[in-house]
MITORKOL-487656 format. One record per residue: residue number from 1; chain; x, y, z of N, C-alpha, C in turn. Coordinates in Angstrom, 3 decimals, m for minus. Atoms other than C-alpha are relative to their C-alpha. Last residue first. Layout:
BEGIN
+-----+---+----------+----------+----------+----------+----------+----------+----------+----------+----------+
!   k ! c !      nxx !      nyy !      nzz !     caxx !     cayy !     cazz !      cxx !      cyy !      czz !
+-----+---+----------+----------+----------+----------+----------+----------+----------+----------+----------+
! NUM ! A !        X !        Y !        Z !        X !        Y !        Z !        X !        Y !        Z !
...
+-----+---+----------+----------+----------+----------+----------+----------+----------+----------+----------+
//
This chain:
BEGIN
+-----+---+----------+----------+----------+----------+----------+----------+----------+----------+----------+
!   k ! c !      nxx !      nyy !      nzz !     caxx !     cayy !     cazz !      cxx !      cyy !      czz !
+-----+---+----------+----------+----------+----------+----------+----------+----------+----------+----------+
! 102 ! A !    1.477 !    0.012 !    0.117 !  m20.415 !  m11.099 !   12.489 !   m0.450 !   m1.268 !   m0.691 !
! 101 ! A !    0.453 !    0.370 !    1.336 !  m16.852 !  m11.410 !   13.741 !   m1.512 !   m0.052 !   m0.006 !
! 100 ! A !    1.082 !    0.971 !    0.123 !  m15.363 !   m9.662 !   16.736 !   m0.356 !   m0.297 !   m1.455 !
!  99 ! A !   m0.579 !    1.344 !    0.066 !  m11.966 !   m7.977 !   16.805 !   m1.065 !   m1.055 !   m0.212 !
!  98 ! A !    0.732 !    1.008 !   m0.779 !  m13.264 !   m4.517 !   15.940 !    0.612 !   m1.383 !   m0.175 !
!  97 ! A !    1.403 !    0.113 !    0.412 !  m10.576 !   m2.212 !   14.579 !   m0.668 !   m1.083 !    0.824 !
!  96 ! A !    0.953 !   m0.624 !   m0.908 !   m6.790 !   m2.055 !   14.696 !   m1.417 !   m0.101 !   m0.585 !
!  95 ! A !    1.270 !    0.714 !    0.092 !   m4.824 !   m4.654 !   12.723 !   m1.066 !    0.631 !    0.905 !
!  94 ! A !    0.392 !    0.178 !    1.392 !   m1.795 !   m2.498 !   11.924 !   m1.332 !   m0.715 !   m0.141 !
!  93 ! A !   m0.500 !    1.274 !    0.532 !   m1.606 !   m1.371 !   15.533 !   m0.511 !   m0.180 !   m1.422 !
!  92 ! A !    1.016 !    0.756 !    0.734 !   m2.175 !    2.350 !   16.076 !    0.600 !   m1.313 !   m0.491 !
!  91 ! A !   m0.319 !    0.127 !    1.418 !    0.216 !    3.652 !   18.715 !   m1.015 !   m0.909 !   m0.689 !
!  90 ! A !   m1.176 !    0.839 !    0.210 !   m1.616 !    4.242 !   21.993 !    0.308 !   m0.063 !   m1.495 !
!  89 ! A !    0.318 !    1.286 !    0.583 !   m3.977 !    7.183 !   22.067 !    1.279 !   m0.807 !   m0.121 !
!  88 ! A !   m1.164 !    0.885 !   m0.039 !   m3.605 !   10.121 !   24.380 !   m0.410 !   m1.369 !   m0.488 !
!  87 ! A !    0.287 !    1.263 !   m0.664 !   m6.319 !   12.480 !   23.290 !    1.220 !   m0.894 !   m0.077 !
!  86 ! A !   m1.023 !    0.939 !    0.461 !   m4.942 !   15.895 !   22.451 !   m0.225 !   m1.307 !    0.734 !
!  85 ! A !   m0.404 !    0.971 !   m1.006 !   m8.063 !   18.015 !   22.844 !    0.977 !   m0.987 !   m0.608 !
!  84 ! A !    0.001 !    1.319 !    0.613 !   m8.154 !   20.931 !   20.439 !    0.506 !   m0.965 !    1.055 !
!  83 ! A !   m1.199 !    0.838 !   m0.012 !   m8.890 !   23.992 !   22.546 !   m0.222 !   m1.335 !   m0.696 !
!  82 ! A !   m0.331 !    0.679 !   m1.250 !  m11.778 !   26.195 !   21.563 !    1.181 !   m0.941 !   m0.172 !
!  81 ! A !    0.834 !    1.181 !   m0.231 !  m13.320 !   27.152 !   18.219 !    0.260 !   m0.726 !    1.323 !
!  80 ! A !    1.344 !   m0.057 !    0.587 !  m12.134 !   30.658 !   17.283 !   m0.905 !   m1.134 !    0.476 !
!  79 ! A !    0.621 !   m1.256 !   m0.435 !   m9.111 !   31.006 !   19.574 !   m1.444 !    0.054 !   m0.486 !
!  78 ! A !    0.402 !    0.168 !   m1.396 !   m8.345 !   27.318 !   19.022 !   m0.615 !    1.276 !    0.567 !
!  77 ! A !    1.131 !    0.925 !   m0.068 !   m8.345 !   27.754 !   15.233 !   m0.511 !   m0.097 !    1.427 !
!  76 ! A !    1.179 !   m0.731 !    0.494 !   m6.093 !   30.832 !   15.443 !   m1.259 !   m0.870 !    0.064 !
!  75 ! A !    0.331 !   m1.041 !   m0.981 !   m3.591 !   28.915 !   17.630 !   m1.259 !    0.758 !   m0.424 !
!  74 ! A !    0.641 !    0.695 !   m1.122 !   m3.715 !   25.901 !   15.300 !   m0.409 !    1.013 !    1.070 !
!  73 ! A !    1.354 !    0.349 !    0.421 !   m3.005 !   28.227 !   12.368 !   m0.750 !   m0.755 !    1.090 !
!  72 ! A !    0.801 !   m1.229 !    0.045 !    0.002 !   29.785 !   14.095 !   m1.446 !   m0.301 !   m0.370 !
!  71 ! A !    0.204 !   m0.478 !   m1.369 !    1.413 !   26.367 !   14.994 !   m0.869 !    1.246 !    0.046 !
!  70 ! A !    1.008 !    0.889 !   m0.591 !    0.876 !   25.105 !   11.419 !   m0.300 !    0.442 !    1.437 !
!  69 ! A !    1.297 !   m0.319 !    0.606 !    2.713 !   28.160 !   10.051 !   m1.109 !   m0.877 !    0.573 !
!  68 ! A !    0.456 !   m1.293 !   m0.522 !    5.623 !   27.724 !   12.494 !   m1.391 !    0.339 !   m0.542 !
!  67 ! A !    0.288 !    0.181 !   m1.422 !    6.026 !   24.016 !   11.684 !   m0.572 !    1.285 !    0.599 !
!  66 ! A !    1.256 !    0.738 !   m0.061 !    5.789 !   24.795 !    7.957 !   m0.418 !   m0.211 !    1.453 !
!  65 ! A !    1.060 !   m0.968 !    0.313 !    8.508 !   27.463 !    8.295 !   m1.372 !   m0.674 !    0.064 !
!  64 ! A !    0.136 !   m0.851 !   m1.179 !   10.726 !   24.884 !   10.040 !   m1.081 !    1.060 !   m0.221 !
!  63 ! A !    0.626 !    0.807 !   m1.049 !   10.119 !   22.359 !    7.272 !   m0.224 !    0.851 !    1.249 !
!  62 ! A !    1.433 !    0.034 !    0.282 !   10.872 !   25.059 !    4.676 !   m0.749 !   m0.832 !    1.045 !
!  61 ! A !    0.544 !   m1.349 !   m0.195 !   14.258 !   25.740 !    6.273 !   m1.511 !    0.027 !   m0.251 !
!  60 ! A !    0.158 !   m0.261 !   m1.441 !   15.048 !   22.015 !    6.591 !   m0.607 !    1.378 !    0.284 !
!  59 ! A !   m1.295 !   m0.361 !   m0.559 !   14.333 !   21.619 !    2.849 !   m0.191 !    0.212 !    1.503 !
!  58 ! A !   m0.260 !   m1.398 !   m0.342 !   11.078 !   19.849 !    2.157 !    1.453 !    0.213 !    0.385 !
!  57 ! A !   m1.412 !   m0.138 !   m0.344 !    9.959 !   16.589 !    0.502 !    0.285 !    1.498 !    0.166 !
!  56 ! A !   m0.458 !   m1.374 !    0.164 !    6.228 !   15.831 !    0.519 !    1.447 !    0.059 !    0.467 !
!  55 ! A !   m1.318 !   m0.252 !   m0.580 !    4.979 !   12.289 !   m0.002 !    0.387 !    1.435 !   m0.336 !
!  54 ! A !   m0.665 !   m1.203 !    0.488 !    1.316 !   11.436 !   m0.576 !    1.341 !    0.144 !    0.709 !
!  53 ! A !    0.881 !   m0.681 !    0.945 !   m0.942 !    8.406 !   m0.231 !    0.656 !    1.231 !   m0.606 !
!  52 ! A !   m0.275 !   m1.430 !   m0.056 !    1.609 !    6.118 !    1.424 !   m0.841 !    0.647 !   m1.092 !
!  51 ! A !   m0.944 !   m0.561 !    0.962 !   m0.098 !    2.766 !    1.407 !    0.236 !    1.469 !    0.305 !
!  50 ! A !    0.276 !   m1.399 !    0.318 !   m1.743 !    0.814 !    4.208 !    1.076 !    0.501 !   m0.943 !
!  49 ! A !   m0.992 !   m0.617 !    0.883 !   m1.997 !   m2.907 !    4.807 !   m0.417 !    1.429 !   m0.308 !
!  48 ! A !   m1.350 !    0.059 !   m0.567 !   m3.705 !   m4.675 !    7.716 !    1.070 !    0.691 !   m0.849 !
!  47 ! A !   m0.843 !    0.200 !    1.188 !   m7.225 !   m3.555 !    6.756 !    1.455 !    0.063 !    0.454 !
!  46 ! A !    0.153 !    1.327 !    0.555 !   m9.623 !   m4.052 !    9.664 !    0.829 !   m0.284 !   m1.240 !
!  45 ! A !    0.261 !    1.113 !   m0.923 !   m9.915 !   m0.354 !   10.416 !   m0.170 !   m1.321 !   m0.742 !
!  44 ! A !    1.418 !    0.282 !   m0.190 !   m8.449 !    1.940 !    7.739 !   m0.180 !   m1.211 !    0.917 !
!  43 ! A !    0.188 !    1.339 !   m0.564 !   m4.986 !    3.526 !    7.736 !   m1.486 !   m0.183 !    0.264 !
!  42 ! A !    1.372 !    0.179 !   m0.446 !   m4.447 !    6.499 !    5.407 !   m0.169 !   m1.445 !    0.442 !
!  41 ! A !    0.570 !    1.330 !    0.154 !   m0.790 !    7.478 !    5.086 !   m1.450 !    0.038 !    0.485 !
!  40 ! A !    1.354 !   m0.024 !   m0.531 !    1.018 !   10.791 !    4.607 !   m0.696 !   m1.300 !   m0.385 !
!  39 ! A !    0.851 !    0.975 !    0.667 !    4.792 !   10.570 !    4.151 !   m1.357 !    0.008 !    0.693 !
!  38 ! A !    1.260 !    0.223 !   m0.694 !    6.746 !   13.678 !    5.140 !   m0.835 !   m0.948 !   m0.843 !
!  37 ! A !    0.942 !    0.742 !    0.824 !   10.397 !   13.720 !    4.046 !   m1.229 !   m0.303 !    0.847 !
!  36 ! A !    1.006 !    0.673 !   m0.812 !   12.672 !   16.383 !    5.509 !   m0.968 !   m0.675 !   m0.953 !
!  35 ! A !    1.418 !   m0.030 !    0.310 !   15.786 !   17.364 !    3.565 !   m0.834 !   m0.706 !    1.065 !
!  34 ! A !    0.400 !   m0.988 !    0.995 !   19.494 !   18.209 !    3.601 !   m1.493 !    0.068 !   m0.281 !
!  33 ! A !   m0.627 !   m1.296 !   m0.262 !   21.040 !   16.538 !    6.653 !   m0.501 !    1.078 !   m0.956 !
!  32 ! A !   m1.435 !    0.148 !    0.197 !   18.544 !   13.708 !    6.402 !    0.607 !    1.367 !    0.306 !
!  31 ! A !   m0.827 !   m1.118 !    0.471 !   15.015 !   13.560 !    7.674 !    1.436 !   m0.446 !   m0.208 !
!  30 ! A !   m1.415 !    0.366 !   m0.032 !   12.093 !   11.232 !    8.291 !    0.801 !    1.205 !   m0.473 !
!  29 ! A !   m0.964 !   m1.048 !    0.331 !    8.477 !   11.984 !    9.143 !    1.416 !   m0.534 !    0.168 !
!  28 ! A !   m1.314 !    0.532 !   m0.357 !    5.629 !    9.484 !    9.056 !    1.024 !    1.015 !   m0.481 !
!  27 ! A !   m1.118 !   m0.628 !    0.703 !    2.155 !   10.982 !    9.088 !    1.294 !   m0.604 !    0.527 !
!  26 ! A !   m1.325 !    0.343 !   m0.504 !   m0.957 !    9.002 !    9.985 !    1.047 !    0.716 !   m0.846 !
!  25 ! A !    0.114 !    0.048 !   m1.454 !   m4.644 !    9.808 !    9.647 !    1.302 !   m0.474 !    0.640 !
!  24 ! A !   m1.113 !    0.659 !   m0.677 !   m4.517 !   11.000 !    6.048 !   m0.258 !    0.011 !    1.493 !
!  23 ! A !    0.169 !    0.215 !   m1.432 !   m7.310 !   11.947 !    3.667 !    1.211 !   m0.738 !    0.559 !
!  22 ! A !   m0.243 !    1.401 !   m0.326 !   m6.189 !   13.225 !    0.271 !   m0.115 !   m0.134 !    1.507 !
!  21 ! A !   m0.811 !    0.348 !   m1.161 !   m7.432 !   16.509 !   m1.144 !    0.142 !   m1.494 !    0.176 !
!  20 ! A !    0.755 !    0.978 !   m0.797 !  m10.322 !   17.178 !   m3.526 !    0.756 !   m0.382 !    1.262 !
!  19 ! A !    0.893 !   m0.729 !   m0.911 !   m8.514 !   20.342 !   m4.718 !   m0.831 !   m0.952 !    0.864 !
!  18 ! A !   m0.780 !   m0.415 !   m1.163 !   m5.738 !   18.161 !   m6.193 !   m0.891 !    0.698 !    1.030 !
!  17 ! A !   m0.440 !    1.221 !   m0.696 !   m8.204 !   16.448 !   m8.530 !    0.775 !    0.355 !    1.269 !
!  16 ! A !    1.103 !    0.632 !   m0.725 !   m9.910 !   19.731 !   m9.457 !    0.437 !   m1.213 !    0.802 !
!  15 ! A !    0.910 !    0.753 !    0.857 !   m6.734 !   21.627 !  m10.375 !   m1.024 !   m0.755 !    0.849 !
!  14 ! A !    0.459 !    1.171 !   m0.741 !   m5.258 !   24.267 !   m8.087 !   m0.992 !   m0.745 !   m0.879 !
!  13 ! A !    1.153 !    0.683 !    0.566 !   m3.204 !   27.000 !   m9.741 !   m0.313 !   m1.248 !    0.819 !
!  12 ! A !    0.059 !    1.395 !   m0.428 !   m0.912 !   29.390 !   m7.888 !   m1.282 !   m0.608 !   m0.545 !
!  11 ! A !    1.277 !    0.544 !    0.437 !   m0.023 !   32.682 !   m9.590 !   m0.005 !   m1.489 !    0.319 !
!  10 ! A !   m0.139 !    1.330 !    0.584 !    2.818 !   34.174 !   m7.575 !   m1.397 !   m0.487 !   m0.353 !
!   9 ! A !    1.128 !    0.905 !   m0.142 !    2.884 !   37.905 !   m6.898 !    0.285 !   m1.325 !   m0.696 !
!   8 ! A !   m0.114 !    0.731 !   m1.253 !    6.190 !   39.753 !   m6.415 !   m1.131 !   m1.015 !    0.194 !
!   7 ! A !   m1.058 !    0.992 !    0.137 !    6.332 !   40.808 !  m10.086 !    0.135 !   m0.856 !    1.261 !
!   6 ! A !    0.480 !    1.063 !    0.865 !    2.962 !   42.558 !   m9.815 !    1.039 !   m1.108 !   m0.126 !
!   5 ! A !    1.073 !    0.680 !   m0.708 !    4.138 !   44.593 !   m6.812 !   m0.542 !   m1.159 !   m0.821 !
!   4 ! A !   m0.615 !    0.943 !   m0.920 !    7.413 !   45.403 !   m8.569 !   m1.058 !   m0.779 !    0.785 !
!   3 ! A !   m0.152 !    1.304 !    0.633 !    5.464 !   46.937 !  m11.450 !    0.577 !   m1.027 !    0.964 !
!   2 ! A !   m1.361 !    0.532 !    0.062 !    4.333 !   49.860 !   m9.281 !    0.007 !   m1.377 !   m0.656 !
!   1 ! A !   m0.019 !    1.395 !   m0.438 !    1.063 !   51.636 !   m9.963 !    1.385 !   m0.572 !   m0.226 !
+-----+---+----------+----------+----------+----------+----------+----------+----------+----------+----------+
//
């Protein structure tokens, strides 16, 4: 048995809180010459204020690898479950939701 195989493995831990995940229905992406910043936001109907729930900072190289990995995963998903329909929605206004009052 080779030791190099054991040295190449990374032990990744996932605690319970992180395993629950964070819901996001909006991503805001900014970049500089040295990094990409992905802010994940959860906007709820009738609530005019939303907070960034999670921020991920990536090098340009890692951002490009993420793009490729997401593309590959979407392809595998669509092969298994059918095409994901890209509904053309207008930009979400901050006050989206029912306008009527009960």
